[in-house]
N, C-alpha and C positions, 0 to 999 in steps of 0.2 A: 554538434550540436548549436540551433540557435539560443538567444541569452537576452531575458527579457530584462535583466538586471543592467548595468551600466561599468563599462570598461574603463578603466581611465589609466593613461603612461604618462609616466613622467621622469625629465631625466634628475637623477641627483647628483650633486656633485662628488665624483670618486671616481680614481684610476681616469681622469679623462673624459668623466660623463658617462653612468651609466640607467638606463633607464630598471624602471618599477610598472609593472602594471598590474592596478588594483579591480577585482570584482567585488564591486558591489552590491547584495539582494537587497531588493526591493522594498523590502524591508528592514529596520535596525538592526544590526547584525543582535545574534547573540551568541557567533563564537567568531573566530579567525584561526585562522593559518596563514604562516610565513610558508614561503615554499622558494627552496630553490630552481634552477630554470626555470623561471619567471611565466618566459614567451610561452609556454608548451602548460602548468599546469591553469596557470591564470584564466583560461580559454575552459579552467573545469566545472562554470560559475552556470553553466544549463544541463551536466549532467546534477547538480544538486537543484536544479533548480525541479526537474523531472520527479525527484527523490523526496519522500516523505522524509526529509530532513530537518533542522533548528535552523534558522538562519543563519548562514553561516558569509561571512569577507573570505577573500585569498587573497595576500600581498604578494605577487609573484616579483625577487631577485630577477631579473635576468641574467643568462649565463655566458661566458665569451665563446665567439665562434674557432678559438683553437682549443683544440678538443684537451692539449697539454696545459695550458693554460691554468683553466678550467679543473681540470684532476688537480692541480697545485695549490685553486682557491679552495676546494670540496671536500679535502683531503689533510689532515694536518701531517704527514709521514715526509710527504715530498719536500715540501718548502714551506716550514713552521710560520720564517717572516709573510708568506705572500696569504699561508692560509690565516694568520693571525688579524693582518687589514683588514681582507673580507669580514671576518668573523667581525670584526669592531662595526664594519659596514652595517654589519647583515642584522645585526645584534643589537644596535644603537640607532645608529643613522636610521635605518629604515623604520624604526617604531617609532623613532620619536618626527619623522613626517608621518607618519599613522597617524598619529595623534594631535598634532597641527594642522593638519591639512585636513580629514575627515572627523576628527574632534571622537577618537576610537581607541582608547584602553580598558585592556578587557585581564581581569586575574589569570594565571596562571592554568589556573582548572577551565577556564574556558578558553583556552591557547597554545593549539598548535606547530608545531614544527614539521614540513613536508620534502618529502622528493621521493628522486628514482635513478636509478643508479649510480653516478657519481657522484649527484646529488641525495642521494638516498644515507651515503654515508655524512653527505656535511649535520645531514637532517639529524642522524646516530649522535656525530660529534657536539654539535648547539647543544642538541636536546642534554648528555650526558657534564656538559660544560654550563649549562645553564635552566635544572630546573626551574630556578626559582622564574622563571620569566614561561618555558616552556612544559606545559603540565603534560601532554600527550604528542609523540610521535609519530609519524605518519610514511614508513619505508616498504619502497616496491624494489626488488629484484638489486640492492644493493654490490657496489662494487666489491674487489675483496682489497682496496687498496690501506683501509684504513680495519683493524681489527678491533677486539675487546680490546682493554688494557687489562693488565695483570689484579691490577683494585679496581673494583668499579665506585666511583661516587654513590652518597648519599645524598639526600635519595635520590632514584633515580625516576624516569618520568614514566607512567606506562607506554607500553611500548607495543603498537599495529603493523605486524610484515607478512610479507607476500612477496611472492616468486611464483615463475612461471614453471609447467612441469618439462616444458621441452627448453628451460633454460639449467642446468644442473650447478655451472657452475655458479651461478646468482643463485640459485635454489640451495645450493653449499652454506655459502654466505649467509643467505638470512638465517637457516638451522644455526650457524654457528654463534650467531648474537643473543639469536630465543635462547639459548641454553647459557648461553651465561647474560642473561637477564635475570633471566629465570634464578640462575644460583646465586643474583645479589641481591634476592625478594622482591623484582618488580613481577607488575599485571603485566603480563605481556602473550599475546597470538599470535599464531605463526598458517599462513595460510598457503596450500600450494594450486594455482590456477591453473587451465587448460593455457596453453600459449608458449612464445616466448620471447625475448627481448627485445621491447618493446612496441609487443601485441596490444591489442585494444584491452585486456582486461586491468592495466594500469587504473586507466579511466573510469571503467566499469569501480572498480576496487572505492575509488574515491567518496560515493556516499556511502556504503559502509563504514569507512573507516570514520567519518565524521558521525553517522548515525553511536556508533562504537563507545568514539570517545566525550559526547553534548552530549548524545537524542535521553 
């Protein structure tokens, strides 16, 4: 889908250089979504433009090519040191760059963290760790490497989960998270859509997530 807003990609000083791509809407942003797998999710500005949603900026930190290293950055259970380093980059450095480069810094109530598959785990982990930064979590088809902790933090951000009807492993992960978050008193929705892992329902769900959180 074509984009009428602007896409800006720059390389930040992390781990030898890491690209971040920002989708800038035509109007001043009323909300901002920070996302893992940034080379994918930053391209979804077009679906927001085609929908009746608040003007939303997407900040996408790019993923590593190596799948194992990607999992180590995105899920805290595999390599806690690697996860913590990437957490500092994502939560502190990227947000500081957005503030200085674009003059955008919105309160938690207008800020979400988003991801799909392994980066859906990242969104859950960072949202739970930083509810003062991210007021909402958008998570599509979460992987199973990071599971609900025994004790949930408080407060828990509002959480939007979705998974496909033909991806039972990821659908079960989403249901597990929905149950745990509801038990912790969180505002949670969990939808099942026709599709399998990586299908277009991820992109199609994005404007629904934005409307739910910021509309």
